[in-house]
C-alpha positions in Angstrom: -27.2 21.2 40.1 -26.3 20.3 37.0 -29.2 18.7 36.5 -31.5 21.2 38.4 -30.6 23.9 35.4 -31.3 21.6 32.5 -34.8 21.1 34.1 -34.9 24.8 34.1 -34.7 25.5 30.5 -38.4 24.3 30.3 -39.6 26.3 32.8 -40.2 29.1 29.7 -42.1 26.4 27.9 -44.1 26.0 30.6 -45.3 29.3 30.6 -46.2 29.5 27.2 -48.4 26.5 27.9 -49.8 28.9 31.1 -50.8 32.2 29.0 -52.4 30.3 26.4 -54.7 28.5 28.8 -55.0 32.0 30.2 -56.3 32.7 26.6 -58.2 30.2 25.7 -61.0 29.9 29.1 -60.5 33.4 29.7 -62.6 33.5 26.2 -64.9 31.0 27.1 -64.7 32.0 31.2 -68.5 31.2 31.4 -67.7 27.0 31.5 -65.2 28.0 34.7 -69.1 28.6 36.5 -70.6 25.1 35.5 -72.1 26.6 32.0 -72.0 24.6 28.6 -72.2 25.7 25.1 -75.4 25.0 23.6 -74.4 24.1 19.8 -76.7 23.0 17.0 -74.8 19.7 16.1 -73.8 18.3 19.4 -78.0 18.8 19.8 -78.7 16.9 16.9 -76.1 14.5 17.5 -77.7 13.9 20.9 -80.8 13.1 19.3 -78.9 11.1 16.5 -77.5 8.7 19.0 -80.0 8.7 22.4 -81.1 5.3 21.0 -77.3 3.6 21.1 -76.6 5.5 24.4 -79.6 4.3 26.3 -78.7 0.7 25.0 -75.4 0.8 26.5 -76.3 1.8 29.7 -79.2 -0.1 29.7 -77.2 -3.2 28.7 -74.0 -2.9 30.8 -72.1 -0.9 27.8 -72.6 -3.4 25.6 -72.7 -0.8 21.7 -75.1 -1.5 19.7 -73.8 -1.4 15.8 -77.3 -0.8 14.4 -79.9 2.3 15.2 -83.5 2.2 14.3 -84.4 6.2 14.9 -82.8 7.8 12.6 -83.3 7.4 8.8 -85.7 4.3 9.6 -82.3 2.5 10.8 -78.5 2.6 9.5 -75.5 1.1 11.2 -74.1 3.8 14.3 -70.3 3.1 12.8 -70.7 6.9 12.2 -72.4 7.8 15.0 -71.6 6.8 18.6 -69.1 4.1 18.2 -66.2 3.3 20.6 -63.3 1.7 19.5 -62.0 0.4 23.7 -58.5 -0.8 22.5 -57.4 2.4 20.7 -54.4 3.6 22.2 -54.7 7.0 20.3 -58.1 7.7 21.7 -56.3 7.3 25.1 -54.1 10.0 24.8 -56.6 12.4 23.4 -58.2 12.1 26.3 -55.5 12.8 28.6 -54.6 15.6 26.1 -57.9 17.5 26.0 -58.4 17.4 30.0 -60.6 20.2 30.4 -63.9 22.3 29.7 -64.5 21.8 26.4 -64.8 23.3 23.7 -61.6 25.9 25.8 -59.5 22.5 25.7 -59.6 22.3 21.6 -58.6 25.9 21.5 -56.3 25.9 24.1 -54.8 22.4 22.4 -55.2 24.5 18.5 -52.5 26.9 19.9 -50.2 24.5 21.0 -49.5 22.9 18.5 -49.1 26.2 16.3 -46.8 27.2 19.1 -44.9 24.1 18.2 -44.9 23.9 15.0 -43.5 27.8 15.3 -40.7 26.4 16.8 -39.7 24.2 14.8 -39.5 26.2 11.8 -36.9 28.1 13.8 -39.0 31.3 14.8 -38.1 33.0 18.2 -40.0 31.5 21.0 -41.3 34.4 22.3 -42.8 35.4 18.5 -44.3 32.5 18.8 -46.7 33.2 20.9 -49.0 35.8 19.4 -48.4 33.4 16.2 -50.1 30.5 18.0 -52.8 33.2 19.6 -53.2 34.6 15.9 -53.5 31.0 14.8 -56.0 30.0 17.7 -58.3 33.0 17.3 -59.2 32.5 13.2 -62.9 33.6 13.3 -63.4 30.2 11.8 -62.5 28.2 14.5 -65.1 29.9 17.0 -67.9 30.1 14.4 -68.0 26.2 14.3 -67.8 25.7 17.5 -70.4 27.5 17.7 -72.1 25.6 15.3 -71.3 22.2 17.3 -68.9 21.0 14.9 -66.9 19.3 17.6 -65.3 16.6 15.7 -63.7 19.9 13.1 -62.6 21.5 15.8 -60.5 18.7 17.3 -59.3 17.8 13.7 -58.5 21.5 13.2 -56.1 21.3 16.6 -54.1 18.2 15.1 -53.0 19.9 11.8 -50.1 22.6 13.0 -48.5 19.1 15.2 -48.6 17.2 12.6 -47.1 19.8 10.0 -44.5 20.5 12.6 -43.8 16.2 13.2 -42.9 16.2 9.7 -40.7 19.1 8.9 -38.7 17.6 12.1 -38.4 14.3 10.2 -37.0 16.1 7.3 -34.3 17.9 9.2 -33.2 14.8 10.3 -34.7 14.1 13.2 -35.9 10.6 12.3 -37.3 8.6 15.1 -38.4 11.9 17.4 -40.3 13.2 14.4 -41.4 9.8 13.0 -42.8 9.1 15.4 -44.6 12.5 16.4 -46.2 11.8 12.8 -47.0 8.2 13.9 -49.0 9.4 17.2 -50.7 13.1 16.4 -52.0 11.2 12.8 -53.6 8.7 14.8 -54.8 11.4 17.1 -56.1 13.7 13.8 -58.0 10.0 13.1 -59.6 9.7 16.6 -60.9 12.8 16.4 -63.0 11.8 13.3 -63.5 14.4 10.7 -61.1 12.7 8.1 -61.9 16.0 6.1 -59.8 18.1 8.0 -56.9 15.1 7.8 -57.7 15.0 4.4 -56.7 18.7 3.8 -53.4 17.8 6.4 -52.0 16.0 4.0 -51.7 19.1 1.6 -49.9 21.1 3.6 -47.3 18.2 4.1 -46.9 17.2 0.9 -45.6 21.1 0.9 -43.5 20.7 3.1 -42.5 16.9 1.4 -42.0 18.8 -2.5 -39.7 22.0 -1.0 -37.5 19.5 1.2 -36.9 17.4 -2.0 -35.8 20.8 -4.0 -33.4 21.8 -0.9 -32.5 17.5 -1.0 -31.6 18.0 -4.7 -30.1 21.6 -4.4 -27.2 20.1 -1.9 -27.7 16.5 -2.9 -28.3 15.4 -0.3 -31.9 12.4 -1.6 -30.8 10.0 0.3 -31.7 11.4 3.7 -34.7 12.7 1.8 -35.8 9.4 0.9 -35.2 8.4 4.6 -37.9 10.3 6.0 -39.6 10.0 3.6 -39.7 6.4 4.0 -39.8 7.0 8.0 -43.2 9.2 7.7 -44.6 7.0 5.3 -44.2 3.8 7.8 -45.3 6.4 10.6 -48.3 6.9 8.5 -49.4 3.4 8.1 -48.5 2.8 11.8 -51.3 5.3 12.7 -53.5 4.1 10.9 -53.0 1.0 12.2 -53.9 1.9 15.9 -57.2 3.3 14.4 -57.7 0.0 11.7 -61.0 -0.4 13.5 -62.8 3.2 13.2 -60.7 3.0 9.7 -61.7 -0.1 8.2 -65.5 0.5 9.3 -65.8 4.0 7.7 -64.4 3.2 4.7 -66.7 -0.4 4.7 -69.8 1.3 5.3 -69.1 4.8 3.0 -69.3 2.6 0.1 -72.9 2.4 1.0 -73.9 5.7 1.6 -74.4 9.4 -0.6 -70.0 8.9 -0.3 -70.1 5.8 -2.7 -70.9 5.2 -6.0 -74.5 5.0 -7.0 -75.8 2.4 -8.7 -78.3 4.2 -11.2 -77.4 5.3 -14.4 -78.7 8.7 -14.5 -77.6 12.0 -14.3 -74.3 10.5 -15.0 -72.7 14.2 -15.6 -72.8 14.6 -11.3 -71.6 11.7 -10.7 -68.4 11.6 -9.1 -68.0 7.9 -8.0 -68.9 9.5 -4.3 -70.6 12.7 -3.2 -72.9 14.3 -6.4 -71.1 17.0 -7.8 -74.0 19.4 -7.1 -74.1 18.1 -3.4 -70.0 18.1 -3.0 -69.9 22.2 -4.1 -73.2 23.3 -2.5 -71.0 25.2 -0.3 -68.3 27.2 -3.1 -66.5 30.3 -1.4 -67.5 33.2 -3.9 -63.6 34.7 -5.9 -65.5 37.9 -4.7 -66.1 36.7 -0.9 -62.6 35.1 -0.4 -61.2 39.2 0.5 -63.3 38.6 4.0 -60.1 37.2 5.2 -59.0 40.3 5.6 -62.0 42.7 5.7 -65.0 40.4 7.8 -68.3 42.3 6.8 -66.9 42.5 3.5 -70.5 40.9 2.1 -72.6 41.2 4.7 -70.5 39.0 7.5 -73.3 36.3 8.4 -76.8 35.6 7.8 -78.2 35.8 10.9 -76.5 38.9 12.1 -77.4 41.1 15.4 -78.3 45.2 14.2 -78.5 47.9 16.3 -81.7 49.8 16.9 -80.3 52.7 15.2 -78.9 51.0 11.7 -81.1 52.2 8.8 -83.4 48.5 9.5 -83.2 48.9 13.0 -85.2 52.4 12.6 -87.7 51.1 10.4 -88.5 48.5 12.7 -89.1 50.4 15.0 -91.6 52.5 13.3 -92.9 49.6 12.0 -93.2 46.7 15.3 -94.4 50.0 17.8 -92.5 48.2 20.3 -88.7 48.2 21.3 -88.7 45.3 22.7 -90.4 43.4 19.6 -88.3 44.9 17.0 -85.1 44.1 18.7 -86.0 40.8 19.1 -86.0 40.9 15.4 -82.4 42.5 14.6 -80.9 40.1 16.4 -81.6 37.3 13.1 -81.1 39.8 10.1 -80.4 38.6 7.2 -76.3 40.5 6.2 -75.2 38.0 4.1 -75.1 38.7 0.7 -72.7 36.6 -0.9 -73.5 33.4 -3.2 -73.0 30.7 -0.3 -76.8 29.7 0.6 -76.0 30.7 4.0 -73.4 31.2 6.0 -72.7 32.3 10.1 -69.7 34.5 9.6 -66.5 34.8 7.3 -62.9 32.9 7.5 -61.1 36.2 9.0 -57.8 35.3 9.4 -56.8 39.2 11.1 -55.9 42.3 9.6 -52.7 42.4 11.7 -52.1 38.7 10.5 -52.2 40.0 6.6 -50.2 42.7 6.8 -47.4 40.2 8.0 -48.0 37.5 5.3 -47.4 40.4 3.3 -44.2 41.4 4.8 -43.2 37.0 4.9 -43.1 38.0 1.0 -40.2 39.8 0.7 -38.4 37.8 4.3 -38.6 33.6 3.8 -37.3 32.7 0.3 -36.0 29.3 -1.2 -38.9 26.2 -1.8 -40.9 26.3 1.3 -42.0 29.6 0.8 -42.9 29.1 -2.8 -44.5 25.3 -1.6 -46.8 27.2 0.8 -47.8 30.0 -0.9 -48.7 27.4 -3.4 -50.5 25.4 -1.0 -52.6 28.6 0.5 -53.6 29.6 -3.5 -54.5 26.2 -4.2 -56.4 25.7 -0.9 -58.4 29.3 -2.2 -58.9 27.9 -6.0 -60.6 25.0 -4.4 -63.0 26.4 -2.0 -64.3 28.7 -4.6 -65.7 25.3 -5.8 -68.2 25.8 -8.6 -67.5 29.5 -9.1 -64.5 27.5 -10.6 -65.8 24.3 -11.4 -63.6 23.1 -14.4 -60.7 23.5 -12.1 -62.7 21.5 -9.0 -64.0 19.2 -11.3 -60.5 17.7 -12.1 -60.0 16.9 -8.3 -63.7 15.5 -7.7 -63.1 12.6 -11.0 -59.1 12.4 -10.8 -57.8 13.2 -7.3 -57.9 10.1 -4.9 -61.0 10.2 -2.4 -61.4 14.2 -3.3 -65.2 13.7 -4.5 -65.7 11.7 -0.7 -65.9 15.2 1.4 -68.8 17.8 0.9 -68.4 21.5 1.3 -65.5 22.4 -0.4 -65.1 26.0 1.2 -63.7 24.2 4.0 -60.4 23.5 1.7 -60.0 27.2 3.4 -58.6 25.7 6.6 -55.1 25.0 4.7 -54.8 29.0 4.3 -55.5 29.9 7.3 -52.6 27.4 9.3 -50.1 28.1 6.2 -50.6 32.2 6.4 -50.2 32.9 10.1 -47.5 30.1 9.7 -45.4 32.5 7.2 -46.3 35.5 8.5 -44.7 35.0 11.9 -42.3 32.7 10.3 -41.2 36.0 7.6 -41.6 38.2 11.1 -38.8 36.1 12.8 -36.7 36.4 9.7 -36.9 40.2 9.5 -36.0 40.0 13.1 -33.0 37.9 12.2 -29.1 38.7 13.1 -28.7 38.0 9.8 -31.0 41.5 8.7 -29.7 45.2 8.2 -31.9 47.7 9.6 -32.0 49.0 5.9 -33.6 45.9 4.5 -35.9 46.3 7.4 -36.9 49.4 6.6 -37.6 48.4 3.0 -39.1 45.3 3.2 -41.0 46.9 6.1 -42.4 49.9 4.3 -43.0 47.3 0.7 -45.6 45.9 3.3 -47.2 48.3 4.2 -47.9 50.2 0.8 -48.8 46.8 -0.4 -51.0 45.8 2.2 -53.0 49.5 3.2 -53.1 49.7 -1.0 -54.8 46.5 -1.2 -57.2 47.2 1.6 -57.9 50.9 0.1 -58.6 49.3 -3.1 -61.0 47.3 -1.6 -62.7 50.2 0.1 -62.8 52.4 -2.9 -64.0 49.0 -5.2 -66.8 48.2 -2.5 -68.2 51.7 -2.2 -68.0 51.7 -6.7 -69.2 48.6 -7.8 -70.8 46.5 -4.8 -74.1 45.9 -5.2 -75.1 44.8 -1.4 -77.9 43.5 -2.8 -78.3 39.4 -1.9 -77.4 37.1 -5.1 -79.9 34.5 -3.6 -82.8 36.9 -4.5 -84.2 37.1 -0.6 -84.1 41.0 -1.0 -86.3 40.5 -4.1 -89.4 39.0 -1.6 -89.4 42.3 1.1 -91.0 45.5 0.8 -88.7 48.1 -1.3 -88.1 49.6 2.1 -86.9 47.1 4.3 -84.4 46.0 1.0 -83.4 49.4 1.1 -82.5 49.3 4.3 -80.8 45.9 4.8 -78.5 47.4 1.4 -77.8 50.7 3.0 -76.7 48.7 6.3 -74.5 46.1 4.5 -72.7 48.7 2.8 -72.4 50.7 6.6 -71.0 47.5 8.4 -68.5 47.2 5.1 -67.4 50.2 5.3 -66.5 50.0 9.1 -64.7 46.9 8.6 -62.7 48.2 6.1 -61.6 51.1 7.9 -61.3 48.8 10.7 -58.6 46.3 9.1 -56.8 49.8 7.8 -56.0 50.7 11.1 -55.2 47.0 12.9 -52.6 47.1 9.5 -51.6 50.4 10.6 -51.1 49.3 14.9 -48.9 46.1 13.7 -47.3 48.1 11.1 -46.6 50.8 13.8 -45.2 48.1 16.4 -42.3 46.8 13.8 -41.5 50.4 12.7 -41.0 51.6 17.0 -39.3 48.2 17.7 -37.0 49.0 14.5 -36.3 52.0 16.0 -35.0 50.5 19.4 -38.0 51.9 21.7 -38.6 48.5 23.0 -37.3 45.0 22.9 -38.5 42.1 21.8 -40.3 40.9 24.6 -42.7 43.8 24.9 -42.8 43.2 20.8 -44.3 40.2 21.3 -46.2 41.2 24.3 -47.8 44.3 22.1 -48.3 41.9 19.3 -50.3 39.4 21.1 -52.6 42.0 23.1 -53.2 43.8 19.0 -54.0 40.5 17.7 -56.6 39.6 20.4 -57.8 43.1 20.1 -58.2 42.6 16.4 -59.7 38.7 16.7 -61.8 38.8 19.8 -64.5 41.4 18.8 -64.9 39.8 15.1 -65.2 36.6 17.1 -67.9 37.7 19.1 -69.6 39.2 16.5 -69.7 35.3 14.8 -69.5 32.6 16.9 -73.1 32.4 18.1 -72.1 31.0 21.0 -74.4 30.7 24.3 -73.9 29.1 27.6 -76.6 26.7 29.3 -76.7 24.6 31.9 -75.2 21.0 31.6 -78.4 19.1 32.4 -79.1 20.8 28.5 -77.0 18.2 26.8 -78.7 15.1 28.4 -81.8 16.4 27.2 -81.9 19.1 24.5 -85.7 18.4 23.5 -88.2 20.0 25.2 -91.0 17.0 25.7 -94.2 18.1 23.0 -97.9 17.7 23.5 -97.2 15.3 20.2 -94.3 13.6 22.2 -97.1 13.0 24.9 -99.9 11.2 22.6 -97.3 9.3 21.0 -96.2 7.8 24.6 -99.1 6.4 24.8 -98.5 3.8 21.5 -96.3 1.4 22.7 -96.4 -0.5 19.4 -93.7 -0.6 17.1 -94.0 2.3 14.1 -92.0 5.0 13.0 -92.7 8.9 12.5 -92.6 11.8 10.1 -92.1 15.0 12.2 -93.2 17.5 9.8 -92.7 20.3 11.9 -89.7 20.4 11.2 -87.1 19.9 8.5 -87.7 16.4 8.3 -84.7 15.3 6.7 -82.3 17.3 8.1 -83.0 17.1 12.2 -82.9 14.9 14.2 -84.9 16.0 17.7 -87.5 13.6 17.0 -85.0 10.8 16.8 -84.1 11.7 20.2 -87.9 9.8 21.4 -89.0 8.1 18.6 -88.2 6.1 15.6 -88.2 8.9 12.7 -87.9 8.2 9.3 -85.3 11.5 8.8 -82.6 12.8 11.0 -79.5 14.4 10.6 -76.6 12.7 9.1 -73.9 13.6 6.7 -73.6 9.9 5.3 -77.0 8.4 5.6 -77.6 5.6 3.1 -77.2 5.7 -0.7 -80.0 4.0 -1.3 -82.1 5.4 0.8 -81.4 9.2 -0.2 -82.3 7.5 -3.4 -85.6 6.3 -2.4 -86.6 9.5 0.0 -85.5 11.9 -3.3 -87.9 10.0 -5.5 -90.7 8.8 -3.3 -90.9 11.4 -0.5 -94.0 13.6 -1.5 -95.8 9.9 -2.3 -97.9 8.5 1.0 -96.3 5.3 -0.5 -93.2 6.2 1.5 -94.5 6.7 4.4 -96.8 3.3 4.3 -94.7 1.0 3.5 -92.0 2.2 6.0 -94.4 1.8 8.6 -95.5 5.8 9.6 -97.9 5.2 11.8 -97.9 8.7 12.9 -97.2 12.4 11.0 -96.3 14.8 13.8 -98.3 17.9 12.0 -98.2 21.9 13.7 -100.9 22.6 16.1 -101.7 27.3 16.3 -103.1 25.4 20.3 -101.2 23.1 20.7 -97.7 23.3 19.3 -97.4 20.0 17.7 -99.9 16.7 17.3 -99.7 13.3 16.4 -101.6 11.9 13.6 -102.2 8.7 12.6 -101.8 7.4 9.1 -104.3 4.9 8.6 -102.2 3.6 5.7 -99.2 1.9 7.3 -98.3 -1.1 6.0 -97.3 -2.3 9.5 -93.3 -4.0 10.4 -93.6 -7.0 8.0 -96.1 -8.4 5.3 -96.4 -11.2 3.2 -96.9 -10.2 -0.3 -98.6 -12.7 -3.1 -95.9 -12.3 -5.7 -92.0 -11.1 -6.5 -91.6 -8.5 -9.6 -88.2 -9.4 -11.1 -86.2 -6.0 -12.2 -83.1 -5.8 -14.4 -81.4 -3.2 -12.4 -81.3 -0.3 -10.5 -82.9 2.4 -12.1 -86.1 -0.1 -13.3 -86.3 -1.7 -9.5 -86.8 2.0 -8.4 -89.3 2.9 -10.9 -91.1 0.0 -10.4 -91.7 0.6 -6.8 -93.9 3.8 -8.0 -96.3 1.2 -9.8 -97.3 -1.8 -8.9 -99.5 -2.4 -5.6 -96.6 -3.0 -2.7 -99.1 -4.6 -0.7 -99.4 -7.3 -2.8 -96.2 -7.0 -5.0 -92.3 -7.1 -3.8 -89.9 -5.7 -6.6 -86.6 -7.6 -6.4 -83.3 -7.2 -8.8 -82.7 -10.2 -10.6 -79.5 -10.8 -9.1 -80.6 -12.2 -5.8 -81.7 -15.2 -8.5 -80.4 -18.6 -7.0 -82.0 -17.7 -3.7 -85.6 -18.2 -4.1 -88.1 -20.7 -3.6 -91.6 -21.4 -4.8 -94.1 -19.2 -3.7 -97.4 -21.0 -3.8 -100.9 -19.2 -3.3 -101.7 -17.3 0.1 -103.5 -19.0 2.8 -106.0 -16.8 5.0 -104.4 -18.8 7.5 -100.6 -17.3 6.9 -99.5 -14.4 9.2 -96.1 -12.9 10.4 -96.5 -10.3 13.6 -93.5 -9.2 15.3 -93.0 -9.8 18.9 -90.1 -8.1 20.0 -87.6 -4.9 18.7 -84.8 -3.9 19.9 -81.9 -2.0 17.6 -79.4 -4.8 16.9 -82.5 -7.7 17.0 -86.1 -8.2 16.0 -88.0 -11.4 16.1 -90.9 -12.2 14.5 -93.8 -15.5 14.6 -94.3 -17.2 11.8 -97.1 -19.4 10.9 -97.7 -20.3 6.6 -98.9 -23.5 5.1 -96.3 -22.5 1.9 -93.8 -21.2 1.1 -94.0 -17.2 1.3 -92.1 -14.1 0.7 -92.3 -11.3 3.2 -91.2 -7.5 3.4 -90.0 -6.3 6.1 -90.9 -2.2 7.0 -86.6 -2.1 7.7 -83.6 -1.1 6.1 -81.9 -3.3 3.9 -78.5 -3.2 4.7 -75.8 -5.7 2.9 -74.0 -6.2 5.3 -74.3 -7.4 9.2 -78.1 -8.8 9.4 -78.4 -12.1 10.1 -81.9 -14.1 9.8 -82.3 -17.5 11.5 -85.8 -19.5 11.3 -85.3 -22.0 14.6 -81.5 -21.9 13.7 -81.8 -22.4 10.0 -80.4 -19.6 8.0 -82.1 -17.8 5.7 -80.2 -15.0 3.4 -81.9 -11.7 3.0 -82.5 -9.6 -0.1 -83.0 -6.3 -0.8 -86.6 -5.2 -2.0 -88.5 -2.4 -3.1 -85.3 -0.9 -3.4 -84.8 0.0 0.4 -86.2 -2.7 2.5 -85.3 -6.1 3.5 -87.5 -9.2 1.7 -86.5 -12.9 2.5 -88.6 -16.1 1.1 -89.4 -17.8 4.1 -90.3 -21.8 3.7 -93.9 -23.5 5.4 -94.4 -23.9 8.4 -94.8 -22.3 11.9 -91.6 -21.1 13.8 -90.0 -17.9 15.5 -87.9 -16.0 12.9 -85.0 -14.1 14.7 -83.2 -10.9 13.0 -79.5 -10.1 14.5 -76.7 -7.3 13.2 -73.0 -7.7 14.0 -70.0 -6.6 11.9 -67.5 -9.1 12.7 -64.7 -7.4 11.7 -65.2 -4.7 14.6 -64.1 -7.6 17.1 -61.4 -9.1 15.3 -59.9 -5.6 14.4 -59.7 -4.6 17.8 -56.2 -6.5 18.4 -54.7 -4.3 15.3 -55.6 -1.3 16.8 -53.8 -2.2 20.2 -50.4 -3.7 18.8 -50.1 -0.9 16.2 -51.4 1.6 19.4 -48.6 0.1 21.5 -45.6 -0.4 19.0 -46.5 3.5 18.4 -46.1 4.5 22.0 -42.8 2.2 22.0 -41.1 4.2 19.3 -42.2 7.5 20.9 -40.8 6.1 24.5 -37.4 5.3 22.8 -37.2 8.0 20.7 -37.8 10.6 23.7 -35.6 8.9 25.7 -32.9 8.8 23.0 -33.2 12.8 22.2 -33.2 12.7 26.4 -30.0 11.2 26.7 -28.3 13.3 23.6 -29.6 17.0 24.7 -26.5 18.3 25.9 -23.9 16.7 24.1 -21.8 17.5 21.3 -23.4 15.8 18.1 -20.1 15.0 15.9 -22.4 14.0 13.0 -22.8 16.6 10.1 -26.6 16.9 9.4 -28.2 18.4 6.5 -31.2 20.6 6.7 -33.8 19.9 4.0 -35.9 23.1 4.7 -33.4 25.9 5.2 
């Protein structure tokens, strides 16, 4: 009976799991009918990964570490590579059982619920808190866009912080084990930028714990907890060592690594170019859309009703209601400073009110640490609008310059603001707080939050221009520009009053509770309803989610006339697709070897070559672009031949030595690359004497797979050959009848090689030895991590119900 009573204590938590499941799946209800979410970035990933997936299917699961269909060829490390002995990956698959992306949102809410419980929030209040956090608008916008790795990683931010809190509260074994597991899961999610930002919140927790440790003279406890977390972090990295190492190794040669060029040093950061890293900077005034979603128009592609100013004007001009409504589905309402946006980082008016309330109820270092990291995330999100501050991080903060889209730092505030909001609410309802104190803090929070919103409304009406800062409006006829401005103004006014209403609703609920008109259960239920009423309509407005049949994910790109034309040519060649933005679109890679693609970490030398020569026919010729896909009014898209393509490989008559990367890139555009190869002097010592060409000399491609290529060579004397394949300094090995031959970089981005005289077969093979060795580190660290968690959980269960005789000092109370 005693055991039965013990297990019954877990029933309320199972009920919470059920509630959060229902809420998550209710939002994504079509998933339960067999539909899937259509996602742009997932489709782009499918185009990028298609060759790798087909290779694995036709080779009994063997993975190719190189793909030839994206950006003329690149490693598949950050595309589709799987790490079969990663234990954390197995756990991750178990946690995400169900239909994605609903499972992402469920896990996000559950993780935040756990964090609130660890913080000491009442379990009932943690339910609306979990819903409020999980339904942050940004989380749904990125799902609609297909940023699944980001959604996946966000789900682990809250439990990671919770594990750190547990450890600093003296639960060393369990907290440390959970920290190791959750950090390993975050790394498995495959979005290092989100994991990196998670560390900011963990650091805030550590700093507040240190301050408390100094106060209560418990530095030894703090040191033990910190050491355990450090050990746990090392174990988590070890469990993902294979992925971690290969990502780091590849990153050195990608656009996130350092350039060898010396031009524009002011824009270099040792990682991404400064202008690229800061391209998506959140406007300073735009930050207020965290509480007023349509502050600056909301989205670059927002649906407007037919009775709007723009709608009535388009109705008059179009002459057809059907045509007009098609136009009205994607109106450029956003007028802020970002290049474009799908929607605001709206955290909710209810959360905003409770956050202000928390400023009255929270005390101690944890309040100021969380507040400080919140402010920091906003300052970093401002990017180029506060460039001197962001430059400090780009230039001096380890790893920060490897990431783009600085506005993403707002995910930190999206965690800390609702965390403080519901922790503060729990304190406000605490037994040690008198009704007089509650009324005062309630009154202060109500006046400040409502006052802020009224000020935003008045300031907007008086000072906002509602004109696109990008200059887009100036390109429109004046009557359309005026109509857009009028609609932007109307949207702003509507959402400002909307936020005021929800602040009043939240404040009203607390006032009714204060007057003892209902109990805590009713407060939690009604607060959950108000939060959902606040968040769901805004999320639906911006999420851009469309449901399609499952077959769409397998073949997301319809076959075009150009595809049918190219299918007739079975030779080895590449294509450039001029019907799309070729270097930001992977649809071509789904069926063809493309010089373009879609990837956030393409090879740096290749990107620099694109920047320098993409408009030059030379670019197409040396990359063996045999066809250019062009738009056609009659057929949609057709394939036009490029007669100047050099082919898969060619001999040159001479080698031009250059002193550095700058000279190499410049020389490529100054010589006849059919006859001359440009090579950096660093490769001197591996060359052999090149004699005059013989008419009988030949080199040709025999077979080609993504990671293996075979050529037939016949030359009377040593020759230098240039291959229309992207050079990568790791992995590729060339052999001629078993004899290894060095591969050098030629013409800035291609492979080159001094070939001995004779008639033989030349083989290229790509492999990364560390990929095979590191899997044993993965499984060893992963197994150790799970064993630690099992032992810690067993110990905690054995101690449950027994009085702990040791007095432990909480570093966070």
